[in-house]
N, C-alpha and C positions, 0 to 999 in steps of 0.2 A: 727581715733579712736585709742586711746592708750590702749594697753592690757597688763596685768601683769599675769603671771602664779600663780595659787594658791599654796602657801606653808603653810600647816597647822601648826598653833602654838596656843596653848590654846584651850579652849572648843568651840564646835560648837553646837548650838541649832536650830533645824528646826521646823517651825510651818506650819502645813498643815491641810486642811479642812477635807479630807476623806482618808481612806486607798487607796492606789495606787498613790496618789498625790506625796508622798515622793519620789517615784521611777521615775514617769513620769517627774517631774519638777526638782528634785535635786539628782537623784540617784547616779550619778558619784561623785558629791561633797561629799555626805555622805560616799560612799565607799572609796573615796580617804582619807578623814579625818580619818575614822576608821582605815584604813590600816596604817596610820602614827603613830597610838598608842595614839593620842590625844582623849580626851573625846568627845563623840557625843550623843546628846539627841534628840529624836523626840517627839514632842507634836502633837497629832492628835485631832482635834476639834470635829469630829463626827465619826460614824461608817459606814457612807455611806448607810443608810437604804433605801434611795429613788433611789438608783442606778439601772440602767437597767442591765439585766443579759444576758450574751452572751451564746449562745448554748442551746441545748435542755436538756442536762443532768442535769443542775442546774436551768432550767427555772422555776421550782416550787418555787424558792426562791424570784422571782420578785414579789413585792407587799406584801410580808410577811416581814415587817420591822424587827421584832426581829430575825427571822431566818436568814435573809440576813446579819444582823449586826453580829450575832455570826459567820457566815461563813467567813465574811470579816475580822473579828478579827484574824481568823486562817490564812487567806491569808497574812495578814499584818505581823504576826509573822514569817511566812516562808520567806517573802520578806526581812525583817530586818535581818534574819539570813544570807541570801545571801549577803547583803550589809555589814555585820559585825557590825551592830548596836545592842547593848544590852539594852540600856536605853530608855524606851518608856513610855509615859504617855498619857492617854486620859484626855483631859482638864476638862471634867465634874467630873472626879474622884479626882481632886485637891480641897481641902477645901479652900473656899474663905477666904480672910483676914477678920478680925473682922470689919474693916471699911466698907467693902461692906455690911455686915449684918446690921450694924447700919444704913446705908443709905437706907435700905429697898430694896436692889436690888438683893437679893439672887435669883439665877436662878433655873430652874427646875432641878430635879435630873439628867436627861439625856439631853445632847445637841444632837439634831437630824439633820440629813441631810435635808436641806430645799427644795431639788429638783430643777429642772431646765427644760428648754425646749431649743431645738436647734433653734437659730435664723437664722443661716447660717452655711455652712460647717465649723466646727471647732470653731464656736462662739456661746456661750450660752447666755441665758437671764433668768431672774427670772420666776418662775412659778407663776400662778395666786395666789393672796393672799388667796383666799378661799381654795386653795389646800395645804396650808402650814400645815405640821403636828404639833402636840403639841410639844413644846420644840424646834422648828426649830431654828437653829443657828442665822439666820437673825433677829429673834425676841427676842433673849437674850439681856438684857441690856448690853451695851458695857462695862461699868465699872465692871459689875459682872464677865464677861469672862476675862476682862483684869486684874482684881485683882488676879484671879486664876493663870493666866500666869505669872504675876509679881512675885508671890510667887515662881514659878518654877525657874524664872530667879535669884531670890535672893539665892535660894538653890544651883543651879548648877553653877551660876556665869560664864556664857560663855563669850568668847572673841568676838564671832560672832554669830548673830542671822540671820537666812535666812528665807524668805517667798516669796510670790508673789509680783509683782509690783501692784500699786494701783487698777488696773482694774481686778485683779485676774487671770492674765494670759490669760484666754479665756472668761472671763465674768461671770463665775458661781458665783451666789450671795454669796455662802459660802466662796469662795476664796476671794472675795472682803472683806467679813466680817473678815476673818482670817488676812488679811493685816491690817485692822483697829484695830483689837484686839492686834496685835503684836506691832504696833506703839504706841498705848496707854499703853500697858504693859511695854514697855521699858521706857517710861516717868515716869510711876509710880515706877518702880524698881529703877530708878536713885534717887528717893527721892525728886525731885524738883517740882512735880505736885500733891500734896496732898491737895490742896485747901487753902494753906497758902502762903502769899506773900513772906515769907522769906525762903521757902523750908523746914521748920522744920516739921518733920512728927508728926501728932497728935497721941494721945493715941490710941493704938490698931494697929498701922502700924509699923511693925518691920523692921527697917532699920539698919543694922549692923553698929557699930561704924566706922566712917570714910567714910561711903558710901554716906551720904547726899551730893548731888551736884556733885558726881562723873560723868564722862562722860558716864559710863556704856558701854554695848556692842555695837558693830558696827552692823548696819542693812544692810544686803545684800538682793537684790531683783533679782529674776530669770528673765532674759530677753534673747532676741536673736536679733542680728542686722538684720534688714529687708533684706538686701542683702544676708545674710547667709541663712535666711529662704527660700527665693525664689530660691537660688541656690540649696539648698538641695532638694526642691521639683522637680526641673528639673532633678537633678542627680538620684533621686529615680526611675524614669521611665526607666532608662537604666541599672539598676543594674542587675547582673546575678541572675536569678531565679525569677525575678518579673513577667515577661511575663507568665511563666509557672504557677505561683501562681494565676494570674488573670484568666488564662484559666481554672484552676481547681476550682476556686471559683468566679463565674461570678458576685456575689453580691458585691465583692470588687471593689473599684474604686480608681483612682489616684487623688491626690489633684491638683488643678489648680494653677500653679505658679503665675498667674496674678490676681487671685481673691483677695478680701480684706483679709488681714491677721488678726489674733486675736491680742488683745492688747499687748501680750507678745513681739511682734515684734516691734522694735524701730529703727527709722532711724536717730535719733539725739544723739546717744550715743557718749560721749567724752572719757570715761574711763571705762574699764571693767576688772573684774577678770575672768580668764579663767581656766577651768578644762578640762584636756585631758581625754577623755572617754576610749580610747584604753587600757590603763593599768588596768582598772577595768571593762572592757567590760563583762567578764564572770559573775561578780557579778551583774551588772545591768541587763543583760539578764535573769539571774536566778530570780531576783526580779520581773521583768516584767512577766515572766511565772508564778510566784506564784500567781499573781492577775488574775486568770483565769476567774473570773466572769466579769472582766472589760476589759481585754486586750487579744487579739487574734492574731494568725498568726505572732508570734515573730520570726524573722529570722535575720541572719547575713551574711554579704558578706564574702565569703571564703578568708582566709588570702592571698592566692596567687593572688587574684583579686584586693586587695587593693592597693592604690597608694603607691609607694616607697618614695614619697617625705616626707621630714621632716614635722612635724605638723605645724610649722610656715609657711611652703610653701604651705600647703594644708588645709587652715582653714575651708573650706566649705565641707570637705569630709563627706561621709555618710558611717556608719559602718553596718547598718542594717535597719530593718523596723518592724512595728507592726501596728495594727489597734485597734480602740476602738469600741464601740457598733454602731457607725454610719457607719461602714464598709468602711471608707476612710483610705487608707494606710498613715502612717506617717513615716518620716525619723527618724532613730536613728542616731543622728549626732555624729561627732567626737569630738565635744567640747560643753561644757556648759558655759554660760556667766552669769555674775552677775555684777550688778551695785550698787554703794554705794551712797545714797543721800548725798549731801553736809552737810545737817544738822545732819546726822548721823556720818559722818567721823570727823566733827569738823575742826577747823583751825589748820594747813593747811589741806586741803583735801588730804587724803591718805588712802590706804588700810592697816590699822593697823593690820589686820589679817595676813598680810605678813611681816609687819615691824619687823625687827630683833633688832632694837635699841630703838624704842620709848616706851612710857609707855604702860603697859598691863592693861587695865581696869579690875578690880575685880580679877586679877590673880597674883598679885605681892606677 
């Protein structure tokens, strides 16, 4: 597997399903990009109204969609402040393109969390269709949501767009839908998929001069090499403080390194972009702790106990831990990994987000 360190250049736009996903999946990338001074935008598709709530202090919020949504908006604002991100958009607050309205696909006023059920440790599945709330993201017409996101892409003109891999990281239906929305929106924003064979935008679709047919932004997908994921699980059990934590909180359990891994784990990666977490660890930890209804027991390995090896020599290192509502501890890894689909990078395949000489889509 060939890896390349991330060197921010141009704008970054992240698309996530719920508050907390931006930190759990891409926290170090967002913090690294923001610290470089380059533009960073987060688009959140829902407010996580169906989420489980950790602890007794805020337990009254669970099942009360509007109250939980309002609270999680506050958590998200605090997390983004920790990550250094100031540009945030909820997808349902973006006015759809006129073309979406003409097509009769205008969505509900609010896009809502579709809910999920645990299929296995760390792996989600869709909730029963009868349990879907009104306005559930999975029920929003794809082009309605995608036209909204395409509008944001045209306005922000990012160099890189990041979201989940096609299975949504761990199978949550809203994560899968967020991936689908992102892929479709990039195609729409490029100006080449408006329903005309020559790629000319019809009346009502605003494509700035010179944009039709441009390659547009590069799509990055959050992944983790399978070997790294299993190594992190093994290392987690031996970290200083873990045994004491388990003794103090008997409901917590350790993940099994040998069990089936969620779809985010890939064993066939050929080329990845890598973000080192250590330089922005404090920002990521602060963001994790901000999402108190969803994330618990956030801890870090004491600096003195960390490996002295260079990052390239210790790629599987673990910097800390946390748990979600399933009470299974998860490793806070020393690296985040991203892959670029060949159809996104274009010929020849390369990480143009790091390229210092090639053309910069939308940012010249």
